[in-house]
BASEZA-897483 format. One record per residue (C-alpha): residue number from 1; x, y, z. Coordinates in Angstrom, 3 decimals. Example, Ala and Ser with C-alpha at 12.3 -4.5 7.8 and 13.67 -1.06 7.14 Angstrom:
! residues 2
<atom nr="1" px="12.300" py="-4.500" pz="7.800"/>
<atom nr="2" px="13.670" py="-1.060" pz="7.140"/>
! end
This chain:
! residues 165
<atom nr="1" px="-6.138" py="-11.713" pz="13.376"/>
<atom nr="2" px="-3.118" py="-9.798" pz="12.129"/>
<atom nr="3" px="0.274" py="-9.003" pz="13.567"/>
<atom nr="4" px="-0.956" py="-5.892" pz="15.359"/>
<atom nr="5" px="-3.859" py="-7.606" pz="17.120"/>
<atom nr="6" px="-1.592" py="-10.479" pz="18.195"/>
<atom nr="7" px="0.995" py="-8.132" pz="19.698"/>
<atom nr="8" px="-1.124" py="-5.734" pz="21.730"/>
<atom nr="9" px="0.048" py="-5.125" pz="25.287"/>
<atom nr="10" px="-2.216" py="-5.344" pz="28.313"/>
<atom nr="11" px="-4.940" py="-2.641" pz="28.271"/>
<atom nr="12" px="-3.806" py="-1.453" pz="24.823"/>
<atom nr="13" px="-6.527" py="-0.599" pz="22.317"/>
<atom nr="14" px="-6.353" py="0.174" pz="18.605"/>
<atom nr="15" px="-7.389" py="3.771" pz="17.814"/>
<atom nr="16" px="-6.828" py="3.740" pz="14.047"/>
<atom nr="17" px="-5.670" py="1.377" pz="11.313"/>
<atom nr="18" px="-4.543" py="2.130" pz="7.780"/>
<atom nr="19" px="-4.041" py="0.055" pz="4.643"/>
<atom nr="20" px="-2.222" py="0.649" pz="1.420"/>
<atom nr="21" px="-4.376" py="2.396" pz="-1.175"/>
<atom nr="22" px="-5.833" py="0.460" pz="-4.121"/>
<atom nr="23" px="-3.409" py="2.299" pz="-6.415"/>
<atom nr="24" px="-0.759" py="-0.312" pz="-5.533"/>
<atom nr="25" px="-2.544" py="-2.328" pz="-8.238"/>
<atom nr="26" px="-1.832" py="0.403" pz="-10.837"/>
<atom nr="27" px="0.931" py="-1.442" pz="-12.695"/>
<atom nr="28" px="-1.163" py="-4.621" pz="-12.870"/>
<atom nr="29" px="-4.160" py="-2.685" pz="-14.198"/>
<atom nr="30" px="-2.042" py="-1.029" pz="-16.907"/>
<atom nr="31" px="-0.613" py="-4.384" pz="-17.986"/>
<atom nr="32" px="-4.082" py="-5.964" pz="-18.110"/>
<atom nr="33" px="-5.311" py="-3.132" pz="-20.338"/>
<atom nr="34" px="-2.243" py="-3.512" pz="-22.594"/>
<atom nr="35" px="-2.816" py="-7.279" pz="-22.827"/>
<atom nr="36" px="-6.466" py="-6.782" pz="-23.744"/>
<atom nr="37" px="-5.516" py="-4.240" pz="-26.422"/>
<atom nr="38" px="-2.954" py="-6.642" pz="-27.901"/>
<atom nr="39" px="-5.371" py="-9.573" pz="-27.863"/>
<atom nr="40" px="-8.109" py="-7.461" pz="-29.448"/>
<atom nr="41" px="-5.612" py="-6.314" pz="-32.090"/>
<atom nr="42" px="-4.748" py="-9.969" pz="-32.682"/>
<atom nr="43" px="-8.381" py="-10.869" pz="-33.275"/>
<atom nr="44" px="-8.859" py="-7.886" pz="-35.592"/>
<atom nr="45" px="-5.777" py="-8.715" pz="-37.697"/>
<atom nr="46" px="-6.867" py="-12.354" pz="-37.805"/>
<atom nr="47" px="-10.191" py="-11.301" pz="-39.321"/>
<atom nr="48" px="-8.281" py="-9.191" pz="-41.862"/>
<atom nr="49" px="-6.259" py="-12.268" pz="-42.915"/>
<atom nr="50" px="-2.909" py="-11.170" pz="-41.462"/>
<atom nr="51" px="-2.177" py="-14.384" pz="-39.573"/>
<atom nr="52" px="1.532" py="-13.769" pz="-38.847"/>
<atom nr="53" px="0.858" py="-10.391" pz="-37.250"/>
<atom nr="54" px="-2.167" py="-11.856" pz="-35.501"/>
<atom nr="55" px="-0.269" py="-14.700" pz="-33.858"/>
<atom nr="56" px="2.623" py="-12.401" pz="-32.840"/>
<atom nr="57" px="0.200" py="-9.956" pz="-31.215"/>
<atom nr="58" px="-1.626" py="-12.834" pz="-29.510"/>
<atom nr="59" px="1.534" py="-14.362" pz="-28.004"/>
<atom nr="60" px="2.824" py="-10.966" pz="-26.925"/>
<atom nr="61" px="-0.581" py="-10.233" pz="-25.385"/>
<atom nr="62" px="-0.473" py="-13.516" pz="-23.458"/>
<atom nr="63" px="3.043" py="-12.685" pz="-22.198"/>
<atom nr="64" px="1.866" py="-9.246" pz="-21.055"/>
<atom nr="65" px="-1.161" py="-10.855" pz="-19.368"/>
<atom nr="66" px="1.118" py="-13.269" pz="-17.476"/>
<atom nr="67" px="3.195" py="-10.288" pz="-16.312"/>
<atom nr="68" px="-0.039" py="-8.544" pz="-15.260"/>
<atom nr="69" px="-1.042" py="-11.535" pz="-13.137"/>
<atom nr="70" px="2.418" py="-11.501" pz="-11.506"/>
<atom nr="71" px="2.145" py="-7.762" pz="-10.740"/>
<atom nr="72" px="-1.370" py="-8.260" pz="-9.367"/>
<atom nr="73" px="-0.268" py="-11.058" pz="-7.006"/>
<atom nr="74" px="2.746" py="-9.008" pz="-5.921"/>
<atom nr="75" px="0.563" py="-5.957" pz="-5.161"/>
<atom nr="76" px="-2.048" py="-8.099" pz="-3.389"/>
<atom nr="77" px="0.560" py="-9.687" pz="-1.107"/>
<atom nr="78" px="2.111" py="-6.280" pz="-0.408"/>
<atom nr="79" px="-1.270" py="-4.757" pz="0.446"/>
<atom nr="80" px="-2.330" py="-7.675" pz="2.652"/>
<atom nr="81" px="1.001" py="-7.935" pz="4.473"/>
<atom nr="82" px="1.395" py="-4.235" pz="5.290"/>
<atom nr="83" px="-0.252" py="-3.174" pz="8.540"/>
<atom nr="84" px="-0.234" py="0.237" pz="10.162"/>
<atom nr="85" px="-1.983" py="1.183" pz="13.376"/>
<atom nr="86" px="-1.926" py="3.643" pz="16.199"/>
<atom nr="87" px="-2.892" py="2.247" pz="19.568"/>
<atom nr="88" px="-3.429" py="3.781" pz="22.961"/>
<atom nr="89" px="0.298" py="3.276" pz="23.718"/>
<atom nr="90" px="2.286" py="3.200" pz="20.445"/>
<atom nr="91" px="2.446" py="3.422" pz="16.673"/>
<atom nr="92" px="2.974" py="0.073" pz="14.935"/>
<atom nr="93" px="3.916" py="-0.649" pz="11.313"/>
<atom nr="94" px="4.518" py="-4.099" pz="9.828"/>
<atom nr="95" px="5.785" py="-4.784" pz="6.324"/>
<atom nr="96" px="6.428" py="-8.021" pz="4.486"/>
<atom nr="97" px="5.048" py="-11.504" pz="4.165"/>
<atom nr="98" px="7.982" py="-13.913" pz="4.230"/>
<atom nr="99" px="10.632" py="-11.416" pz="5.268"/>
<atom nr="100" px="8.988" py="-9.283" pz="7.950"/>
<atom nr="101" px="10.039" py="-5.816" pz="9.056"/>
<atom nr="102" px="8.340" py="-4.060" pz="11.956"/>
<atom nr="103" px="8.487" py="-0.627" pz="13.514"/>
<atom nr="104" px="6.987" py="0.021" pz="16.934"/>
<atom nr="105" px="7.331" py="3.406" pz="18.572"/>
<atom nr="106" px="5.940" py="4.468" pz="21.935"/>
<atom nr="107" px="3.897" py="7.663" pz="21.846"/>
<atom nr="108" px="6.505" py="9.442" pz="23.949"/>
<atom nr="109" px="9.128" py="8.736" pz="21.237"/>
<atom nr="110" px="7.107" py="10.029" pz="18.253"/>
<atom nr="111" px="8.416" py="13.426" pz="17.208"/>
<atom nr="112" px="6.386" py="14.127" pz="14.070"/>
<atom nr="113" px="4.342" py="12.816" pz="11.164"/>
<atom nr="114" px="5.079" py="14.087" pz="7.663"/>
<atom nr="115" px="2.653" py="13.572" pz="4.760"/>
<atom nr="116" px="3.622" py="13.886" pz="1.094"/>
<atom nr="117" px="0.950" py="13.792" pz="-1.609"/>
<atom nr="118" px="1.121" py="14.423" pz="-5.332"/>
<atom nr="119" px="-1.786" py="16.041" pz="-7.154"/>
<atom nr="120" px="-3.102" py="12.587" pz="-8.069"/>
<atom nr="121" px="-2.585" py="11.506" pz="-4.463"/>
<atom nr="122" px="-4.636" py="14.433" pz="-3.211"/>
<atom nr="123" px="-7.449" py="13.630" pz="-5.641"/>
<atom nr="124" px="-7.465" py="9.881" pz="-4.887"/>
<atom nr="125" px="-6.556" py="10.325" pz="-1.187"/>
<atom nr="126" px="-3.255" py="8.464" pz="-0.930"/>
<atom nr="127" px="0.293" py="9.475" pz="-0.120"/>
<atom nr="128" px="3.462" py="8.778" pz="1.804"/>
<atom nr="129" px="3.385" py="9.036" pz="5.575"/>
<atom nr="130" px="6.753" py="9.413" pz="7.306"/>
<atom nr="131" px="6.984" py="8.869" pz="11.045"/>
<atom nr="132" px="9.947" py="10.537" pz="12.739"/>
<atom nr="133" px="11.127" py="9.347" pz="16.114"/>
<atom nr="134" px="13.056" py="11.292" pz="18.739"/>
<atom nr="135" px="16.178" py="9.262" pz="17.958"/>
<atom nr="136" px="16.202" py="10.670" pz="14.434"/>
<atom nr="137" px="14.893" py="7.563" pz="12.689"/>
<atom nr="138" px="12.340" py="8.129" pz="9.934"/>
<atom nr="139" px="9.976" py="5.413" pz="8.729"/>
<atom nr="140" px="8.321" py="6.234" pz="5.384"/>
<atom nr="141" px="5.181" py="4.318" pz="4.398"/>
<atom nr="142" px="4.414" py="4.903" pz="0.721"/>
<atom nr="143" px="1.002" py="4.492" pz="-0.862"/>
<atom nr="144" px="-1.071" py="4.654" pz="2.305"/>
<atom nr="145" px="-4.771" py="5.414" pz="1.941"/>
<atom nr="146" px="-5.986" py="8.634" pz="3.609"/>
<atom nr="147" px="-2.648" py="9.602" pz="5.198"/>
<atom nr="148" px="-4.031" py="12.887" pz="6.529"/>
<atom nr="149" px="-6.872" py="11.090" pz="8.316"/>
<atom nr="150" px="-4.473" py="8.568" pz="9.820"/>
<atom nr="151" px="-2.110" py="11.345" pz="10.934"/>
<atom nr="152" px="-5.019" py="13.188" pz="12.602"/>
<atom nr="153" px="-6.141" py="10.050" pz="14.481"/>
<atom nr="154" px="-2.561" py="9.295" pz="15.494"/>
<atom nr="155" px="-2.057" py="12.811" pz="16.835"/>
<atom nr="156" px="-5.333" py="12.575" pz="18.779"/>
<atom nr="157" px="-4.214" py="9.271" pz="20.339"/>
<atom nr="158" px="-0.812" py="10.725" pz="21.239"/>
<atom nr="159" px="-2.451" py="13.806" pz="22.783"/>
<atom nr="160" px="-4.765" py="11.572" pz="24.830"/>
<atom nr="161" px="-1.730" py="9.557" pz="25.969"/>
<atom nr="162" px="0.167" py="12.697" pz="27.015"/>
<atom nr="163" px="-2.832" py="14.024" pz="28.959"/>
<atom nr="164" px="-2.989" py="10.731" pz="30.917"/>
<atom nr="165" px="0.751" py="10.789" pz="31.683"/>
! end
């Protein structure tokens, strides 16, 4: 049970949830590929008898692989510790694992949702969702999966809330 489920008010239901897109692992994937290329190059130069170049490529490949593992863990923690949901009463966003930052906005205080997507974001269905409140505060959430779908569900929940009020 995450932060959002633990902090629901009485009679509040979750209408939509969103996660960060898998592209947050992009840097880790690139570093893993680079490490594999270096290690393969090391094996190839070793077979050709160039031991000095082989060992340098191997050690550099291992260093790049260690960095890749670090970037993977960092992205995994970021993806797991970021929560975004729209409920029957408010929009909730939580960021961070050790140092937590939250944003909770009642439906009546939400002014607009703004979605930014690059060409790659449109193809892979990720982007930045910015939530603007009536007080002028803007909360951007970068790298969210299917931001247009989340915005649509959020707007539907807000419309349903306003009809009830």
